[in-house]
N, C-alpha and C positions, 0 to 999 in steps of 0.2 A: 359412709364413704370408705371407712377402713375395710369393711367387708368386701367392697367392690375392688379395692386395690389388692387384697389377698386373693380374690377370685381371679383377677387378671394375672397375677403372678403364677397361680396354679395352672391356668390355661397355657401360659407361656412355657412353663416347665414341661407340661405334657406335650406341647407342640415340639419342643426341642428334643425330647426323648424320642418322639415318633420320627422326627427327621433324621436323627442319628442312629436309628435302629434300636434304641433302648437297651443296648448291651447284650441282648440275646441274639443268637445266630440262627434261631429256628423260626423266625418270623413272629415270635411272641415278644413284644416290646416290654412286657412287664416282668418277665422272669428270665433268669440265666440258668443254663444247665449246671449241675453240680460239677466241681472240679475233680475230674477223675485221676489227675496226676498224683493226688495224695494217696489214693488207694494202692497204687503200684510203686510207691517209693519215688515218685516224681518223674518216672520214665514214661514216655508215651509209647504205645505199641501200634503204630499204623500198619494196616495191611498193605504190603507192597506186592505188586505184580512185576516180575522181572521182564525187562524189555527183551524182545527177540535179538539174538546176536546179529550184528550188522555184518553183511557180506564184505569180505576183503580178500585181496589177492595176497598170497605169500610174498614176502619182501623180494625174493629173487625172481619172481615172475614179472612179465611185462603185461600191461593192462591196456585195454581199449574200451572206452565208454562211449556209447551212442545213446542219444536221446531222441524223443519223438520230433525234435526240431532238426535232426540230421538231414543232410541232402538226400533226396530220393534217388534211387537207381545208381548209387555210388559204390564203387569197389573200395573197401577198407581192409587194411591188414595190420597185423601185429607180428613182430618177429622177436625171437629170443636173443639174448645178449651174445650168445656164441655164434649167431648167424646161421645156425643149422635149420631150425624149425620156423615156419611161417604159417599163420592162419589167415586166410583171406575170406571175406564175406561180402555180400552185396546187399545194400539196403533196399527194402521194397519201395514200390512207387508210392504207396500210402500205407498207413496203419502200423508204422514202426513203434514198437513198445520200447521203453527204456531197457537197456541191456548193458551189462558189464561182462567182458571176456578177459580171462587171464590165461596166459600161455607161459609154460616154463618147465624146468626139469624138477621133478619131485625129489626132495632131499630130506630124509632118506627115501630110498625106493620103497614102494609098497611091498609088503611081505610076499615072497614067492616069485617076484618078477625077475626074469633073467633075459636081458636083451642088450644089444649093443647101443641102441639109441632109444631113450625113453623120454617122452614129453607128455604133459598133462594139459588138458583144456578144462578150465573151470568157468562156469557161467552163472549169472544171476539176472533174472528178468526175462525179457522176450527173445531169447536166443532162437526159438523156433520160428519167429517172424522173419529172420534173416534168410536171404536166398543163397543157395549154392555155397555153403561153407566148405572150404577146402583146406586141408592141412598138407603141407609139403615139407620134405626134408631134403636138404642138399648137403652132401658130405663127400669126402675122399676116403678111399680104402687103401691099405698097404699094397694090395695087388688087384689087378683087374678081375671083375666078376664076370662069370659066364652069362648071367641074366640079372635083371634088376630084382631086388628083394621086394617084398610086399610090406605095406604098412598094415599093422594088425592092431586090433582093439583088445585090451586086456579085460577079461571078465573074471571077477573073483567068485568062487563057488565054495561050498562047504568042503569040497575035495581039494581045494587049492586054487591055482590060477590056470585059466585056459586062454588061448589066443584065437581070435577070429579075424579073418582078413577083412579089413575095412572096406566098405562099399566103394567100388570104382577104383580100387588100388591099381596103379600102373606106374611105370617108371622107365628111365633110360639110363644106360651105362655108356660112358665115353671114356675108355681107358680106366683110370682109377676114380673118375668123377661119377657120382651117382646122384640122380634126382628122382625121388618118388613122391607121388601125390595120391591123395584119397579124399573121399567125402568125410566130413566130420559133422554128422548131423546132430550130435549130442556131446555133452561134456563127458570126459573120460580120459583114460590113459592110452596113448597111442605109442606103439613101439615098432622098431625095425630090428629083426634078428638076422644077422649075417651068417652065411654058411661057414663053418669052421672045420 
């Protein structure tokens, strides 16, 4: 009888260890891996993979975030705090990807840029899925201009900075009031250079 009680106790212990995992983390209930912390002075050295940097707008920029649950065929816009620059986009009928748009004045200006008005569009996500992105600048000048200036896109090259007229750039001048508009098909720095 005593042997039967010992056998029952042994079976219970084995069942308990099996149910609790037995102390090993490799699926082997009977053994545990050796303690590696004693080898390197108690410190563990896990292999870490850095997380990709999260996209964020600079603090002084205005932000517009659209998700795939946004209203289809809706015009949305974001304007700078100074009221000069505005970016307007239209959501597609279907298939809008998540997108974040930032609009603001870069501070400091990127090296080599010389312009009277400088604004940057930064994007993350499905900016290309938006329809008819337009940037417009409305400002006043000290004296009336003979013609509306163009919105230009800044391109940095190994030889410095170049300016290219933004697609569809057009504008109006009414006395000292100026309004210029152009397509903004991609993130970038958009500028207006006035004649001096």
